[in-house]
Jmol script that loads the backbone (N, CA, C; Angstrom):
load data "model"
ATOM      1  N   UNK A   1       0.819  -1.196   0.000  1.00  0.00           N
ATOM      2  CA  UNK A   1       0.000   0.000   0.000  1.00  0.00           C
ATOM      3  C   UNK A   1       0.860   1.256   0.000  1.00  0.00           C
ATOM      4  N   UNK A   2       2.103   1.171   0.462  1.00  0.00           N
ATOM      5  CA  UNK A   2       2.960   2.352   0.462  1.00  0.00           C
ATOM      6  C   UNK A   2       3.193   2.846  -0.958  1.00  0.00           C
ATOM      7  N   UNK A   3       3.373   1.920  -1.902  1.00  0.00           N
ATOM      8  CA  UNK A   3       3.578   2.321  -3.294  1.00  0.00           C
ATOM      9  C   UNK A   3       2.317   2.979  -3.853  1.00  0.00           C
ATOM     10  N   UNK A   4       1.162   2.434  -3.520  1.00  0.00           N
ATOM     11  CA  UNK A   4      -0.094   3.023  -3.992  1.00  0.00           C
ATOM     12  C   UNK A   4      -0.260   4.426  -3.412  1.00  0.00           C
ATOM     13  N   UNK A   5       0.057   4.611  -2.157  1.00  0.00           N
ATOM     14  CA  UNK A   5      -0.060   5.921  -1.522  1.00  0.00           C
ATOM     15  C   UNK A   5       0.899   6.917  -2.154  1.00  0.00           C
ATOM     16  N   UNK A   6       2.126   6.477  -2.427  1.00  0.00           N
ATOM     17  CA  UNK A   6       3.104   7.360  -3.062  1.00  0.00           C
ATOM     18  C   UNK A   6       2.640   7.771  -4.456  1.00  0.00           C
ATOM     19  N   UNK A   7       2.178   6.812  -5.243  1.00  0.00           N
ATOM     20  CA  UNK A   7       1.695   7.126  -6.591  1.00  0.00           C
ATOM     21  C   UNK A   7       0.462   8.026  -6.530  1.00  0.00           C
ATOM     22  N   UNK A   8      -0.389   7.767  -5.580  1.00  0.00           N
ATOM     23  CA  UNK A   8      -1.611   8.553  -5.419  1.00  0.00           C
ATOM     24  C   UNK A   8      -1.284  10.015  -5.094  1.00  0.00           C
ATOM     25  N   UNK A   9      -0.201  10.238  -4.347  1.00  0.00           N
ATOM     26  CA  UNK A   9       0.162  11.610  -3.974  1.00  0.00           C
ATOM     27  C   UNK A   9       1.029  12.295  -5.025  1.00  0.00           C
ATOM     28  N   UNK A  10       1.296  11.593  -6.144  1.00  0.00           N
ATOM     29  CA  UNK A  10       1.999  12.235  -7.250  1.00  0.00           C
ATOM     30  C   UNK A  10       3.502  12.050  -7.267  1.00  0.00           C
ATOM     31  N   UNK A  11       4.042  11.183  -6.444  1.00  0.00           N
ATOM     32  CA  UNK A  11       5.489  10.961  -6.390  1.00  0.00           C
ATOM     33  C   UNK A  11       5.997  10.296  -7.666  1.00  0.00           C
ATOM     34  N   UNK A  12       5.199   9.443  -8.259  1.00  0.00           N
ATOM     35  CA  UNK A  12       5.615   8.749  -9.471  1.00  0.00           C
ATOM     36  C   UNK A  12       4.619   7.659  -9.818  1.00  0.00           C
ATOM     37  N   UNK A  13       5.112   6.644 -10.530  1.00  0.00           N
ATOM     38  CA  UNK A  13       4.246   5.525 -10.893  1.00  0.00           C
ATOM     39  C   UNK A  13       4.623   4.310 -10.069  1.00  0.00           C
ATOM     40  N   UNK A  14       3.721   3.356  -9.988  1.00  0.00           N
ATOM     41  CA  UNK A  14       3.965   2.140  -9.211  1.00  0.00           C
ATOM     42  C   UNK A  14       3.382   0.953  -9.960  1.00  0.00           C
ATOM     43  N   UNK A  15       4.064  -0.170  -9.877  1.00  0.00           N
ATOM     44  CA  UNK A  15       3.550  -1.415 -10.436  1.00  0.00           C
ATOM     45  C   UNK A  15       2.757  -2.102  -9.333  1.00  0.00           C
ATOM     46  N   UNK A  16       1.440  -2.058  -9.475  1.00  0.00           N
ATOM     47  CA  UNK A  16       0.532  -2.568  -8.448  1.00  0.00           C
ATOM     48  C   UNK A  16      -0.380  -3.626  -9.042  1.00  0.00           C
ATOM     49  N   UNK A  17      -0.857  -4.549  -8.219  1.00  0.00           N
ATOM     50  CA  UNK A  17      -1.904  -5.453  -8.698  1.00  0.00           C
ATOM     51  C   UNK A  17      -3.126  -4.624  -9.106  1.00  0.00           C
ATOM     52  N   UNK A  18      -3.791  -5.038 -10.176  1.00  0.00           N
ATOM     53  CA  UNK A  18      -4.912  -4.233 -10.680  1.00  0.00           C
ATOM     54  C   UNK A  18      -6.028  -4.078  -9.666  1.00  0.00           C
ATOM     55  N   UNK A  19      -6.209  -5.040  -8.763  1.00  0.00           N
ATOM     56  CA  UNK A  19      -7.295  -4.901  -7.788  1.00  0.00           C
ATOM     57  C   UNK A  19      -7.016  -3.789  -6.787  1.00  0.00           C
ATOM     58  N   UNK A  20      -5.753  -3.428  -6.597  1.00  0.00           N
ATOM     59  CA  UNK A  20      -5.436  -2.282  -5.732  1.00  0.00           C
ATOM     60  C   UNK A  20      -5.639  -0.993  -6.518  1.00  0.00           C
ATOM     61  N   UNK A  21      -5.139  -0.969  -7.743  1.00  0.00           N
ATOM     62  CA  UNK A  21      -5.281   0.233  -8.565  1.00  0.00           C
ATOM     63  C   UNK A  21      -6.724   0.590  -8.849  1.00  0.00           C
ATOM     64  N   UNK A  22      -7.566  -0.426  -9.056  1.00  0.00           N
ATOM     65  CA  UNK A  22      -8.979  -0.166  -9.359  1.00  0.00           C
ATOM     66  C   UNK A  22      -9.754   0.324  -8.152  1.00  0.00           C
ATOM     67  N   UNK A  23      -9.268   0.035  -6.969  1.00  0.00           N
ATOM     68  CA  UNK A  23     -10.032   0.405  -5.768  1.00  0.00           C
ATOM     69  C   UNK A  23      -9.429   1.579  -5.017  1.00  0.00           C
ATOM     70  N   UNK A  24      -8.334   2.142  -5.529  1.00  0.00           N
ATOM     71  CA  UNK A  24      -7.693   3.284  -4.878  1.00  0.00           C
ATOM     72  C   UNK A  24      -7.986   4.544  -5.677  1.00  0.00           C
ATOM     73  N   UNK A  25      -8.718   5.492  -5.105  1.00  0.00           N
ATOM     74  CA  UNK A  25      -9.042   6.721  -5.838  1.00  0.00           C
ATOM     75  C   UNK A  25      -7.776   7.480  -6.236  1.00  0.00           C
ATOM     76  N   UNK A  26      -7.799   8.083  -7.401  1.00  0.00           N
ATOM     77  CA  UNK A  26      -6.681   8.898  -7.851  1.00  0.00           C
ATOM     78  C   UNK A  26      -5.624   8.147  -8.633  1.00  0.00           C
ATOM     79  N   UNK A  27      -5.770   6.839  -8.806  1.00  0.00           N
ATOM     80  CA  UNK A  27      -4.814   6.069  -9.594  1.00  0.00           C
ATOM     81  C   UNK A  27      -5.432   5.738 -10.941  1.00  0.00           C
ATOM     82  N   UNK A  28      -4.599   5.736 -11.962  1.00  0.00           N
ATOM     83  CA  UNK A  28      -5.058   5.405 -13.313  1.00  0.00           C
ATOM     84  C   UNK A  28      -4.135   4.339 -13.884  1.00  0.00           C
ATOM     85  N   UNK A  29      -4.670   3.419 -14.678  1.00  0.00           N
ATOM     86  CA  UNK A  29      -3.831   2.365 -15.260  1.00  0.00           C
ATOM     87  C   UNK A  29      -2.893   2.924 -16.336  1.00  0.00           C
ATOM     88  N   UNK A  30      -1.738   2.328 -16.451  1.00  0.00           N
ATOM     89  CA  UNK A  30      -0.775   2.637 -17.507  1.00  0.00           C
ATOM     90  C   UNK A  30      -0.594   1.371 -18.328  1.00  0.00           C
ATOM     91  N   UNK A  31      -0.632   1.513 -19.630  1.00  0.00           N
ATOM     92  CA  UNK A  31      -0.411   0.356 -20.498  1.00  0.00           C
ATOM     93  C   UNK A  31       1.083   0.043 -20.529  1.00  0.00           C
ATOM     94  N   UNK A  32       1.433  -1.211 -20.324  1.00  0.00           N
ATOM     95  CA  UNK A  32       2.817  -1.659 -20.374  1.00  0.00           C
ATOM     96  C   UNK A  32       3.040  -2.402 -21.680  1.00  0.00           C
ATOM     97  N   UNK A  33       4.264  -2.348 -22.189  1.00  0.00           N
ATOM     98  CA  UNK A  33       4.570  -3.120 -23.393  1.00  0.00           C
ATOM     99  C   UNK A  33       4.328  -4.598 -23.139  1.00  0.00           C
ATOM    100  N   UNK A  34       4.831  -5.080 -22.025  1.00  0.00           N
ATOM    101  CA  UNK A  34       4.604  -6.462 -21.625  1.00  0.00           C
ATOM    102  C   UNK A  34       4.042  -6.472 -20.213  1.00  0.00           C
ATOM    103  N   UNK A  35       2.968  -7.173 -20.059  1.00  0.00           N
ATOM    104  CA  UNK A  35       2.380  -7.299 -18.729  1.00  0.00           C
ATOM    105  C   UNK A  35       3.216  -8.271 -17.905  1.00  0.00           C
ATOM    106  N   UNK A  36       3.389  -7.993 -16.612  1.00  0.00           N
ATOM    107  CA  UNK A  36       4.107  -8.944 -15.770  1.00  0.00           C
ATOM    108  C   UNK A  36       3.338 -10.253 -15.671  1.00  0.00           C
ATOM    109  N   UNK A  37       4.032 -11.346 -15.441  1.00  0.00           N
ATOM    110  CA  UNK A  37       3.332 -12.630 -15.345  1.00  0.00           C
ATOM    111  C   UNK A  37       2.400 -12.664 -14.134  1.00  0.00           C
ATOM    112  N   UNK A  38       1.293 -13.395 -14.236  1.00  0.00           N
ATOM    113  CA  UNK A  38       0.384 -13.495 -13.082  1.00  0.00           C
ATOM    114  C   UNK A  38       1.057 -14.261 -11.941  1.00  0.00           C
ATOM    115  N   UNK A  39       0.632 -13.959 -10.752  1.00  0.00           N
ATOM    116  CA  UNK A  39       1.172 -14.635  -9.571  1.00  0.00           C
ATOM    117  C   UNK A  39       0.036 -15.300  -8.820  1.00  0.00           C
ATOM    118  N   UNK A  40       0.361 -16.396  -8.201  1.00  0.00           N
ATOM    119  CA  UNK A  40      -0.625 -17.081  -7.381  1.00  0.00           C
ATOM    120  C   UNK A  40      -0.586 -16.522  -5.964  1.00  0.00           C
ATOM    121  N   UNK A  41      -1.706 -16.615  -5.303  1.00  0.00           N
ATOM    122  CA  UNK A  41      -1.786 -16.246  -3.894  1.00  0.00           C
ATOM    123  C   UNK A  41      -1.839 -17.550  -3.109  1.00  0.00           C
ATOM    124  N   UNK A  42      -0.959 -17.678  -2.139  1.00  0.00           N
ATOM    125  CA  UNK A  42      -0.901 -18.907  -1.349  1.00  0.00           C
ATOM    126  C   UNK A  42      -1.148 -18.600   0.117  1.00  0.00           C
ATOM    127  N   UNK A  43      -1.784 -19.526   0.760  1.00  0.00           N
ATOM    128  CA  UNK A  43      -2.027 -19.445   2.195  1.00  0.00           C
ATOM    129  C   UNK A  43      -1.356 -20.651   2.824  1.00  0.00           C
ATOM    130  N   UNK A  44      -0.391 -20.404   3.672  1.00  0.00           N
ATOM    131  CA  UNK A  44       0.361 -21.485   4.297  1.00  0.00           C
ATOM    132  C   UNK A  44      -0.009 -21.625   5.759  1.00  0.00           C
ATOM    133  N   UNK A  45      -0.133 -22.858   6.189  1.00  0.00           N
ATOM    134  CA  UNK A  45      -0.327 -23.154   7.606  1.00  0.00           C
ATOM    135  C   UNK A  45       0.578 -24.320   7.978  1.00  0.00           C
ATOM    136  N   UNK A  46       0.934 -24.354   9.218  1.00  0.00           N
ATOM    137  CA  UNK A  46       1.743 -25.489   9.684  1.00  0.00           C
ATOM    138  C   UNK A  46       0.843 -26.710   9.815  1.00  0.00           C
ATOM    139  N   UNK A  47       1.382 -27.843   9.490  1.00  0.00           N
ATOM    140  CA  UNK A  47       0.609 -29.089   9.516  1.00  0.00           C
ATOM    141  C   UNK A  47      -0.068 -29.289  10.879  1.00  0.00           C
ATOM    142  N   UNK A  48       0.673 -29.039  11.957  1.00  0.00           N
ATOM    143  CA  UNK A  48       0.116 -29.293  13.287  1.00  0.00           C
ATOM    144  C   UNK A  48      -0.989 -28.300  13.667  1.00  0.00           C
ATOM    145  N   UNK A  49      -1.104 -27.196  12.921  1.00  0.00           N
ATOM    146  CA  UNK A  49      -2.120 -26.198  13.246  1.00  0.00           C
ATOM    147  C   UNK A  49      -3.371 -26.289  12.381  1.00  0.00           C
ATOM    148  N   UNK A  50      -3.362 -27.128  11.371  1.00  0.00           N
ATOM    149  CA  UNK A  50      -4.468 -27.162  10.406  1.00  0.00           C
ATOM    150  C   UNK A  50      -5.805 -27.535  11.019  1.00  0.00           C
ATOM    151  N   UNK A  51      -5.803 -28.285  12.093  1.00  0.00           N
ATOM    152  CA  UNK A  51      -7.061 -28.697  12.725  1.00  0.00           C
ATOM    153  C   UNK A  51      -7.402 -27.847  13.948  1.00  0.00           C
ATOM    154  N   UNK A  52      -6.549 -26.891  14.267  1.00  0.00           N
ATOM    155  CA  UNK A  52      -6.805 -25.982  15.377  1.00  0.00           C
ATOM    156  C   UNK A  52      -7.988 -25.084  14.991  1.00  0.00           C
ATOM    157  N   UNK A  53      -9.037 -25.091  15.776  1.00  0.00           N
ATOM    158  CA  UNK A  53     -10.291 -24.435  15.405  1.00  0.00           C
ATOM    159  C   UNK A  53     -10.140 -22.944  15.054  1.00  0.00           C
ATOM    160  N   UNK A  54      -9.460 -22.124  15.871  1.00  0.00           N
ATOM    161  CA  UNK A  54      -9.325 -20.707  15.494  1.00  0.00           C
ATOM    162  C   UNK A  54      -8.574 -20.522  14.170  1.00  0.00           C
ATOM    163  N   UNK A  55      -7.530 -21.287  13.956  1.00  0.00           N
ATOM    164  CA  UNK A  55      -6.770 -21.181  12.710  1.00  0.00           C
ATOM    165  C   UNK A  55      -7.622 -21.658  11.545  1.00  0.00           C
ATOM    166  N   UNK A  56      -8.325 -22.758  11.718  1.00  0.00           N
ATOM    167  CA  UNK A  56      -9.194 -23.279  10.658  1.00  0.00           C
ATOM    168  C   UNK A  56     -10.277 -22.264  10.300  1.00  0.00           C
ATOM    169  N   UNK A  57     -10.809 -21.574  11.316  1.00  0.00           N
ATOM    170  CA  UNK A  57     -11.843 -20.566  11.069  1.00  0.00           C
ATOM    171  C   UNK A  57     -11.296 -19.419  10.219  1.00  0.00           C
ATOM    172  N   UNK A  58     -10.096 -18.968  10.519  1.00  0.00           N
ATOM    173  CA  UNK A  58      -9.474 -17.884   9.736  1.00  0.00           C
ATOM    174  C   UNK A  58      -9.187 -18.356   8.316  1.00  0.00           C
ATOM    175  N   UNK A  59      -8.633 -19.541   8.166  1.00  0.00           N
ATOM    176  CA  UNK A  59      -8.339 -20.097   6.840  1.00  0.00           C
ATOM    177  C   UNK A  59      -9.622 -20.203   6.021  1.00  0.00           C
ATOM    178  N   UNK A  60     -10.657 -20.772   6.598  1.00  0.00           N
ATOM    179  CA  UNK A  60     -11.924 -20.914   5.883  1.00  0.00           C
ATOM    180  C   UNK A  60     -12.505 -19.557   5.495  1.00  0.00           C
ATOM    181  N   UNK A  61     -12.400 -18.583   6.409  1.00  0.00           N
ATOM    182  CA  UNK A  61     -12.897 -17.232   6.115  1.00  0.00           C
ATOM    183  C   UNK A  61     -12.133 -16.609   4.948  1.00  0.00           C
ATOM    184  N   UNK A  62     -10.806 -16.696   4.972  1.00  0.00           N
ATOM    185  CA  UNK A  62     -10.011 -16.118   3.892  1.00  0.00           C
ATOM    186  C   UNK A  62     -10.296 -16.782   2.554  1.00  0.00           C
ATOM    187  N   UNK A  63     -10.434 -18.083   2.554  1.00  0.00           N
ATOM    188  CA  UNK A  63     -10.776 -18.796   1.318  1.00  0.00           C
ATOM    189  C   UNK A  63     -12.122 -18.302   0.795  1.00  0.00           C
ATOM    190  N   UNK A  64     -13.092 -18.146   1.668  1.00  0.00           N
ATOM    191  CA  UNK A  64     -14.410 -17.673   1.254  1.00  0.00           C
ATOM    192  C   UNK A  64     -14.345 -16.249   0.708  1.00  0.00           C
ATOM    193  N   UNK A  65     -13.607 -15.363   1.373  1.00  0.00           N
ATOM    194  CA  UNK A  65     -13.495 -13.977   0.905  1.00  0.00           C
ATOM    195  C   UNK A  65     -12.862 -13.928  -0.477  1.00  0.00           C
ATOM    196  N   UNK A  66     -11.777 -14.673  -0.689  1.00  0.00           N
ATOM    197  CA  UNK A  66     -11.132 -14.670  -1.994  1.00  0.00           C
ATOM    198  C   UNK A  66     -12.039 -15.277  -3.056  1.00  0.00           C
ATOM    199  N   UNK A  67     -12.806 -16.298  -2.721  1.00  0.00           N
ATOM    200  CA  UNK A  67     -13.765 -16.857  -3.680  1.00  0.00           C
ATOM    201  C   UNK A  67     -14.863 -15.845  -4.013  1.00  0.00           C
ATOM    202  N   UNK A  68     -15.380 -15.179  -2.981  1.00  0.00           N
ATOM    203  CA  UNK A  68     -16.453 -14.192  -3.194  1.00  0.00           C
ATOM    204  C   UNK A  68     -15.996 -12.991  -4.020  1.00  0.00           C
ATOM    205  N   UNK A  69     -14.742 -12.616  -3.866  1.00  0.00           N
ATOM    206  CA  UNK A  69     -14.201 -11.422  -4.533  1.00  0.00           C
ATOM    207  C   UNK A  69     -13.306 -11.770  -5.719  1.00  0.00           C
ATOM    208  N   UNK A  70     -13.500 -12.939  -6.296  1.00  0.00           N
ATOM    209  CA  UNK A  70     -12.662 -13.418  -7.408  1.00  0.00           C
ATOM    210  C   UNK A  70     -12.545 -12.393  -8.534  1.00  0.00           C
ATOM    211  N   UNK A  71     -13.604 -11.667  -8.827  1.00  0.00           N
ATOM    212  CA  UNK A  71     -13.593 -10.694  -9.926  1.00  0.00           C
ATOM    213  C   UNK A  71     -12.535  -9.610  -9.715  1.00  0.00           C
ATOM    214  N   UNK A  72     -12.226  -9.284  -8.475  1.00  0.00           N
ATOM    215  CA  UNK A  72     -11.189  -8.286  -8.203  1.00  0.00           C
ATOM    216  C   UNK A  72      -9.807  -8.761  -8.652  1.00  0.00           C
ATOM    217  N   UNK A  73      -9.592 -10.062  -8.637  1.00  0.00           N
ATOM    218  CA  UNK A  73      -8.267 -10.595  -8.899  1.00  0.00           C
ATOM    219  C   UNK A  73      -8.076 -11.059 -10.336  1.00  0.00           C
ATOM    220  N   UNK A  74      -9.120 -11.002 -11.117  1.00  0.00           N
ATOM    221  CA  UNK A  74      -9.015 -11.413 -12.515  1.00  0.00           C
ATOM    222  C   UNK A  74      -8.935 -10.172 -13.386  1.00  0.00           C
ATOM    223  N   UNK A  75      -8.236 -10.288 -14.470  1.00  0.00           N
ATOM    224  CA  UNK A  75      -8.037  -9.131 -15.358  1.00  0.00           C
ATOM    225  C   UNK A  75      -9.343  -8.646 -15.957  1.00  0.00           C
TER     226      UNK A  75
END
end "model"
wireframe off; spacefill off
backbone 0.3
color backbone group
């Protein structure tokens, strides 16, 4: 978010994920000659913590949020 804030205040340009640029007022997309390759988002947990109820609840919530907001992450 620091790069988005800097670009938003006029310091320069920033290479940001499109879902940040689209939701931050004052930013405009720039066409690049070559788009950077897509990246996957990973959620890691330790094996021994996967069945821990509070951790499982957070993991399940994050998975649901990313599924619900999939359109933000697609071009």
